[in-house]
FIKOLZA-1660 file (N, C-alpha, C; in steps of 0.1 Angstrom, whole numbers, plus 5000, padded with zeros to 4 digits):
% residues 92
   i   px   py   pz ch aa at
   1 8233 2563 4192  A  X  N
   1 8244 2561 4202  A  X CA
   1 8250 2575 4206  A  X  C
   2 8251 2584 4196  A  X  N
   2 8257 2597 4199  A  X CA
   2 8249 2605 4209  A  X  C
   3 8236 2602 4208  A  X  N
   3 8226 2610 4217  A  X CA
   3 8229 2605 4231  A  X  C
   4 8231 2592 4233  A  X  N
   4 8233 2587 4247  A  X CA
   4 8246 2592 4252  A  X  C
   5 8257 2591 4244  A  X  N
   5 8270 2596 4249  A  X CA
   5 8270 2611 4251  A  X  C
   6 8263 2619 4243  A  X  N
   6 8261 2633 4244  A  X CA
   6 8253 2636 4257  A  X  C
   7 8243 2628 4260  A  X  N
   7 8236 2631 4272  A  X CA
   7 8244 2629 4284  A  X  C
   8 8252 2618 4284  A  X  N
   8 8261 2615 4297  A  X CA
   8 8272 2625 4297  A  X  C
   9 8278 2629 4286  A  X  N
   9 8290 2638 4287  A  X CA
   9 8286 2652 4288  A  X  C
  10 8274 2656 4283  A  X  N
  10 8270 2670 4283  A  X CA
  10 8264 2674 4296  A  X  C
  11 8259 2665 4305  A  X  N
  11 8253 2669 4317  A  X CA
  11 8262 2663 4328  A  X  C
  12 8269 2672 4336  A  X  N
  12 8278 2668 4346  A  X CA
  12 8271 2661 4358  A  X  C
  13 8259 2665 4360  A  X  N
  13 8251 2658 4371  A  X CA
  13 8248 2644 4368  A  X  C
  14 8244 2641 4356  A  X  N
  14 8242 2627 4352  A  X CA
  14 8255 2619 4352  A  X  C
  15 8266 2625 4348  A  X  N
  15 8279 2619 4348  A  X CA
  15 8283 2615 4361  A  X  C
  16 8281 2624 4371  A  X  N
  16 8285 2622 4385  A  X CA
  16 8276 2611 4391  A  X  C
  17 8263 2610 4388  A  X  N
  17 8254 2600 4393  A  X CA
  17 8258 2586 4387  A  X  C
  18 8261 2586 4374  A  X  N
  18 8265 2573 4368  A  X CA
  18 8278 2568 4374  A  X  C
  19 8288 2578 4377  A  X  N
  19 8301 2574 4383  A  X CA
  19 8298 2569 4397  A  X  C
  20 8290 2575 4404  A  X  N
  20 8287 2570 4418  A  X CA
  20 8280 2557 4418  A  X  C
  21 8271 2554 4409  A  X  N
  21 8264 2541 4407  A  X CA
  21 8275 2531 4404  A  X  C
  22 8284 2534 4395  A  X  N
  22 8294 2524 4391  A  X CA
  22 8303 2520 4403  A  X  C
  23 8307 2530 4411  A  X  N
  23 8316 2528 4422  A  X CA
  23 8308 2519 4433  A  X  C
  24 8295 2522 4435  A  X  N
  24 8287 2514 4444  A  X CA
  24 8286 2500 4439  A  X  C
  25 8284 2498 4426  A  X  N
  25 8283 2484 4421  A  X CA
  25 8296 2477 4422  A  X  C
  26 8307 2484 4420  A  X  N
  26 8320 2477 4422  A  X CA
  26 8323 2474 4436  A  X  C
  27 8320 2483 4446  A  X  N
  27 8322 2479 4460  A  X CA
  27 8313 2468 4464  A  X  C
  28 8300 2468 4459  A  X  N
  28 8291 2457 4461  A  X CA
  28 8297 2443 4457  A  X  C
  29 8303 2443 4445  A  X  N
  29 8309 2431 4440  A  X CA
  29 8320 2426 4449  A  X  C
  30 8329 2436 4454  A  X  N
  30 8340 2432 4463  A  X CA
  30 8335 2427 4476  A  X  C
  31 8324 2434 4481  A  X  N
  31 8319 2429 4494  A  X CA
  31 8313 2415 4493  A  X  C
  32 8307 2412 4481  A  X  N
  32 8302 2398 4480  A  X CA
  32 8314 2388 4478  A  X  C
  33 8324 2392 4471  A  X  N
  33 8336 2384 4469  A  X CA
  33 8343 2381 4483  A  X  C
  34 8343 2392 4491  A  X  N
  34 8349 2389 4504  A  X CA
  34 8341 2380 4513  A  X  C
  35 8327 2380 4512  A  X  N
  35 8319 2371 4519  A  X CA
  35 8321 2357 4514  A  X  C
  36 8323 2355 4501  A  X  N
  36 8326 2342 4496  A  X CA
  36 8339 2337 4500  A  X  C
  37 8349 2346 4501  A  X  N
  37 8362 2342 4505  A  X CA
  37 8362 2337 4520  A  X  C
  38 8355 2344 4528  A  X  N
  38 8353 2340 4542  A  X CA
  38 8346 2327 4544  A  X  C
  39 8336 2325 4536  A  X  N
  39 8329 2312 4536  A  X CA
  39 8338 2301 4531  A  X  C
  40 8346 2303 4521  A  X  N
  40 8356 2293 4516  A  X CA
  40 8366 2290 4527  A  X  C
  41 8371 2300 4534  A  X  N
  41 8381 2298 4545  A  X CA
  41 8375 2290 4556  A  X  C
  42 8362 2292 4559  A  X  N
  42 8355 2285 4569  A  X CA
  42 8353 2270 4565  A  X  C
  43 8350 2268 4552  A  X  N
  43 8349 2254 4547  A  X CA
  43 8362 2247 4547  A  X  C
  44 8373 2254 4545  A  X  N
  44 8387 2247 4545  A  X CA
  44 8389 2244 4560  A  X  C
  45 8387 2252 4569  A  X  N
  45 8389 2249 4583  A  X CA
  45 8381 2237 4588  A  X  C
  46 8368 2237 4584  A  X  N
  46 8359 2226 4587  A  X CA
  46 8364 2213 4581  A  X  C
  47 8369 2214 4569  A  X  N
  47 8374 2202 4562  A  X CA
  47 8387 2197 4569  A  X  C
  48 8395 2206 4573  A  X  N
  48 8408 2202 4580  A  X CA
  48 8404 2196 4594  A  X  C
  49 8394 2201 4601  A  X  N
  49 8389 2195 4613  A  X CA
  49 8384 2181 4611  A  X  C
  50 8376 2179 4600  A  X  N
  50 8371 2166 4597  A  X CA
  50 8382 2156 4594  A  X  C
  51 8392 2160 4586  A  X  N
  51 8404 2151 4583  A  X CA
  51 8411 2148 4596  A  X  C
  52 8413 2157 4605  A  X  N
  52 8420 2155 4617  A  X CA
  52 8412 2145 4626  A  X  C
  53 8399 2147 4627  A  X  N
  53 8391 2139 4636  A  X CA
  53 8389 2125 4631  A  X  C
  54 8388 2123 4617  A  X  N
  54 8385 2110 4612  A  X CA
  54 8398 2102 4609  A  X  C
  55 8409 2109 4609  A  X  N
  55 8422 2103 4606  A  X CA
  55 8423 2099 4592  A  X  C
  56 8415 2106 4583  A  X  N
  56 8415 2102 4569  A  X CA
  56 8425 2109 4561  A  X  C
  57 8437 2104 4560  A  X  N
  57 8447 2110 4550  A  X CA
  57 8456 2119 4557  A  X  C
  58 8466 2122 4550  A  X  N
  58 8477 2131 4555  A  X CA
  58 8472 2146 4553  A  X  C
  59 8470 2152 4564  A  X  N
  59 8464 2166 4565  A  X CA
  59 8473 2176 4557  A  X  C
  60 8486 2175 4560  A  X  N
  60 8495 2185 4554  A  X CA
  60 8495 2184 4539  A  X  C
  61 8495 2172 4534  A  X  N
  61 8495 2170 4519  A  X CA
  61 8482 2175 4513  A  X  C
  62 8471 2172 4519  A  X  N
  62 8458 2177 4514  A  X CA
  62 8456 2191 4515  A  X  C
  63 8461 2197 4527  A  X  N
  63 8460 2212 4528  A  X CA
  63 8469 2219 4518  A  X  C
  64 8481 2213 4516  A  X  N
  64 8490 2218 4506  A  X CA
  64 8484 2219 4492  A  X  C
  65 8477 2208 4488  A  X  N
  65 8470 2208 4475  A  X CA
  65 8459 2218 4475  A  X  C
  66 8452 2220 4485  A  X  N
  66 8441 2231 4486  A  X CA
  66 8448 2245 4484  A  X  C
  67 8459 2247 4491  A  X  N
  67 8466 2260 4490  A  X CA
  67 8471 2262 4476  A  X  C
  68 8476 2252 4469  A  X  N
  68 8481 2253 4455  A  X CA
  68 8469 2257 4446  A  X  C
  69 8458 2250 4448  A  X  N
  69 8447 2254 4439  A  X CA
  69 8441 2268 4442  A  X  C
  70 8441 2272 4454  A  X  N
  70 8437 2286 4458  A  X CA
  70 8447 2296 4452  A  X  C
  71 8459 2293 4453  A  X  N
  71 8470 2302 4448  A  X CA
  71 8468 2304 4433  A  X  C
  72 8466 2293 4426  A  X  N
  72 8464 2294 4411  A  X CA
  72 8452 2301 4407  A  X  C
  73 8441 2299 4415  A  X  N
  73 8429 2306 4412  A  X CA
  73 8431 2321 4415  A  X  C
  74 8437 2325 4425  A  X  N
  74 8440 2339 4428  A  X CA
  74 8448 2345 4418  A  X  C
  75 8458 2338 4413  A  X  N
  75 8467 2344 4402  A  X CA
  75 8459 2346 4390  A  X  C
  76 8450 2337 4386  A  X  N
  76 8441 2339 4374  A  X CA
  76 8432 2351 4376  A  X  C
  77 8427 2352 4388  A  X  N
  77 8418 2363 4391  A  X CA
  77 8425 2376 4389  A  X  C
  78 8437 2377 4395  A  X  N
  78 8445 2389 4394  A  X CA
  78 8450 2392 4380  A  X  C
  79 8452 2382 4372  A  X  N
  79 8456 2384 4358  A  X CA
  79 8444 2390 4350  A  X  C
  80 8431 2386 4354  A  X  N
  80 8420 2391 4348  A  X CA
  80 8417 2405 4352  A  X  C
  81 8420 2409 4365  A  X  N
  81 8416 2422 4370  A  X CA
  81 8427 2432 4368  A  X  C
  82 8439 2428 4366  A  X  N
  82 8450 2437 4364  A  X CA
  82 8448 2447 4353  A  X  C
  83 8443 2443 4341  A  X  N
  83 8440 2453 4331  A  X CA
  83 8430 2464 4335  A  X  C
  84 8421 2460 4343  A  X  N
  84 8411 2470 4347  A  X CA
  84 8418 2481 4356  A  X  C
  85 8426 2477 4365  A  X  N
  85 8433 2486 4373  A  X CA
  85 8443 2495 4365  A  X  C
  86 8449 2489 4355  A  X  N
  86 8458 2497 4346  A  X CA
  86 8450 2507 4339  A  X  C
  87 8438 2504 4335  A  X  N
  87 8430 2514 4328  A  X CA
  87 8426 2525 4337  A  X  C
  88 8422 2521 4350  A  X  N
  88 8419 2531 4359  A  X CA
  88 8430 2541 4362  A  X  C
  89 8443 2536 4362  A  X  N
  89 8455 2544 4364  A  X CA
  89 8456 2554 4352  A  X  C
  90 8453 2549 4340  A  X  N
  90 8455 2558 4329  A  X CA
  90 8444 2569 4329  A  X  C
  91 8432 2566 4334  A  X  N
  91 8422 2575 4334  A  X CA
  91 8424 2587 4344  A  X  C
  92 8433 2584 4354  A  X  N
  92 8435 2595 4364  A  X CA
  92 8444 2604 4358  A  X  C
% end
């Protein structure tokens, strides 16, 4: 294990390449998450259209429930990601 850490910390070029790869991986994750968010928003809009066209239920109540679930999910995601950003602040 010491050989691996010594290799990465002893060679600045390898350290820079690993840091660039980590940033690219992180940005790739966020790009994928953004695509999923757009797809979810489109699904909500299509569902709202379907409810409006079919007359099936109170749209405002259903949409409010969907927003509550999304808000709770976003709060859980932010609670999970917040320590990562705090760690990144400490490293600067």
